Backbone as numpy.savetxt, mean C-alpha at the origin, in Angstrom:
# Nx Ny Nz CAx CAy CAz Cx Cy Cz
6.80 -1.74 5.93 6.61 -2.90 6.77 6.86 -2.44 8.21
6.07 -2.94 9.11 6.20 -2.51 10.49 6.04 -3.70 11.43
6.60 -3.55 12.61 6.42 -4.57 13.63 6.56 -3.91 14.98
6.21 -4.63 16.03 6.34 -4.07 17.37 5.11 -3.31 17.80
5.26 -2.62 18.89 4.11 -1.94 19.49 4.01 -0.47 19.12
4.96 0.05 18.37 4.92 1.47 17.99 3.83 1.70 16.96
2.99 2.69 17.19 1.97 3.06 16.22 2.64 3.94 15.16
3.03 3.34 14.07 3.78 4.05 13.03 2.99 5.22 12.44
1.69 5.10 12.43 0.89 6.21 11.88 1.16 7.51 12.63
1.40 7.41 13.92 1.66 8.60 14.73 2.95 9.31 14.29
3.88 8.55 13.74 5.14 9.14 13.28 4.92 10.03 12.05
3.91 9.72 11.26 3.65 10.47 10.03 2.76 11.69 10.24
2.01 11.70 11.32 1.07 12.80 11.57 1.72 14.18 11.57
2.82 14.39 12.31 3.42 15.74 12.33 3.85 16.23 10.96
4.18 15.30 10.08 4.60 15.67 8.72 3.41 15.78 7.77
2.23 15.43 8.27 0.99 15.50 7.50 1.08 14.69 6.21
1.67 13.50 6.29 1.75 12.60 5.15 0.32 12.18 4.82
-0.16 12.45 3.60 -1.57 12.24 3.29 -2.03 10.79 3.27
-1.11 9.87 2.99 -1.51 8.46 2.89 -0.33 7.59 3.26
-0.57 6.59 4.11 0.47 5.64 4.47 -0.03 4.23 4.22
0.89 3.36 3.82 0.57 1.97 3.51 1.37 1.08 4.43
0.76 -0.01 4.86 1.44 -1.01 5.66 1.20 -2.38 5.05
2.25 -3.18 5.04 2.17 -4.55 4.55 2.50 -5.45 5.72
1.54 -6.25 6.12 1.72 -7.13 7.28 0.82 -8.34 7.12
1.35 -9.51 7.44 0.60 -10.76 7.37 -0.09 -10.94 6.03
0.66 -10.68 4.95 0.17 -10.82 3.58 -1.09 -9.99 3.33
-1.10 -8.81 3.89 -2.23 -7.89 3.73 -1.68 -6.47 3.57
-2.29 -5.70 2.70 -1.92 -4.30 2.53 -3.03 -3.46 3.15
-2.63 -2.58 4.05 -3.59 -1.67 4.68 -3.21 -0.25 4.30
-4.20 0.52 3.91 -3.97 1.90 3.49 -4.71 2.82 4.46
-4.00 3.84 4.93 -4.59 4.82 5.84 -4.45 6.20 5.23
-5.53 6.95 5.26 -5.55 8.30 4.71 -5.78 9.30 5.83
-5.04 10.39 5.78 -5.18 11.45 6.77 -6.48 12.20 6.49
-7.35 12.28 7.49 -8.63 12.96 7.28 -8.55 14.43 7.71
-9.63 15.16 7.56 -9.66 16.60 7.84 -9.36 16.92 9.30
-9.64 16.00 10.21 -9.36 16.25 11.63 -7.94 15.85 12.02
-7.13 15.44 11.04 -5.73 15.12 11.31 -5.49 13.72 11.83
-6.46 12.83 11.66 -6.32 11.45 12.10 -6.27 10.53 10.87
-5.58 9.41 11.03 -5.54 8.44 9.94 -6.71 7.49 10.07
-7.37 7.25 8.94 -8.45 6.27 8.91 -8.16 5.28 7.79
-8.47 4.02 8.06 -8.23 2.99 7.05 -9.22 3.14 5.91
-8.72 3.01 4.69 -9.55 3.12 3.49 -9.30 1.87 2.63
-10.23 1.58 1.76 -10.09 0.38 0.93 -9.26 0.62 -0.32
-9.18 1.88 -0.76 -8.42 2.20 -1.98 -7.54 3.42 -1.75
-6.45 3.44 -2.47 -5.53 4.56 -2.40 -6.12 5.78 -3.11
-5.89 6.94 -2.54 -6.29 8.18 -3.21 -5.36 8.51 -4.36
-4.13 8.00 -4.29 -3.13 8.27 -5.33 -3.18 7.23 -6.46
-3.58 6.01 -6.11 -3.67 4.92 -7.08 -5.04 4.25 -6.96
-6.11 4.96 -7.30 -7.46 4.43 -7.05 -7.80 3.16 -7.83
-7.12 2.92 -8.94 -7.40 1.73 -9.74 -6.49 0.55 -9.41
-5.59 0.74 -8.45 -4.67 -0.34 -8.10 -5.40 -1.48 -7.42
-5.18 -2.66 -7.93 -5.76 -3.88 -7.37 -4.79 -4.40 -6.30
-5.15 -4.25 -5.03 -4.28 -4.67 -3.94 -3.99 -6.17 -3.99
-4.97 -6.97 -4.39 -4.77 -8.42 -4.48 -3.70 -8.74 -5.53
-3.72 -8.03 -6.64 -2.72 -8.23 -7.68 -1.34 -7.84 -7.17
-1.25 -6.72 -6.50 0.02 -6.28 -5.94 0.57 -7.30 -4.95
-0.29 -7.87 -4.13 0.14 -8.85 -3.15 0.77 -10.08 -3.78
0.36 -10.40 -4.99 0.94 -11.56 -5.68 2.43 -11.36 -5.96
2.87 -10.11 -6.06 4.25 -9.81 -6.45 5.08 -9.18 -5.34
4.47 -8.72 -4.30 5.18 -7.96 -3.27 6.24 -8.78 -2.54
6.02 -10.05 -2.36 6.99 -10.89 -1.64 7.79 -11.78 -2.58
7.74 -11.46 -3.85 8.48 -12.24 -4.85 9.97 -12.23 -4.50
10.65 -13.35 -4.60 12.06 -13.40 -4.20 12.99 -12.58 -5.09
12.61 -12.34 -6.33 13.44 -11.56 -7.24 12.70 -10.26 -7.60
13.21 -9.14 -7.11 12.54 -7.86 -7.30 12.39 -7.49 -8.77
13.42 -7.73 -9.56 13.35 -7.39 -10.98 12.23 -8.17 -11.66
12.20 -9.48 -11.44 11.16 -10.31 -12.04 9.78 -9.90 -11.53
9.68 -9.56 -10.27 8.40 -9.14 -9.69 7.87 -7.90 -10.40
8.74 -6.92 -10.60 8.31 -5.68 -11.28 7.89 -5.97 -12.71
8.69 -6.75 -13.41 8.36 -7.08 -14.80 7.02 -7.83 -14.90
6.84 -8.81 -14.06 5.59 -9.59 -14.09 4.39 -8.75 -13.67
4.59 -7.86 -12.70 3.51 -6.97 -12.26 3.09 -6.04 -13.40
4.05 -5.48 -14.09 3.74 -4.59 -15.24 2.99 -5.37 -16.32
3.42 -6.59 -16.61 2.73 -7.40 -17.61 1.30 -7.71 -17.18
1.10 -7.99 -15.91 -0.23 -8.29 -15.40 -1.16 -7.08 -15.51
-0.62 -5.90 -15.22 -1.42 -4.67 -15.33 -1.79 -4.43 -16.79
-0.83 -4.59 -17.69 -1.11 -4.38 -19.12 -2.14 -5.38 -19.62
-2.05 -6.63 -19.18 -3.01 -7.66 -19.61 -4.40 -7.34 -19.10
-4.48 -6.77 -17.92 -5.79 -6.41 -17.35 -6.47 -5.29 -18.13
-5.65 -4.36 -18.65 -6.18 -3.22 -19.39 -6.60 -3.61 -20.80
-6.02 -4.67 -21.33 -6.30 -5.09 -22.71 -7.68 -5.68 -22.87
């Protein structure tokens, strides 16, 4: 989660973090480091290509973290069935 005027992506560049995620205004944004060393926004994670961001958003702000994880796992299993 980020706020303010600092471009957080710039903080990850020197470490060459391949993918960074930001959650802001009930939206998940994924940025992938490209061959020229710049971050570009992508629609899907390279590490979790089958992850449904809309499904994740349903649980990300859940008031109880334990319940959120349990319900998220159940939702993923139901989707696969």
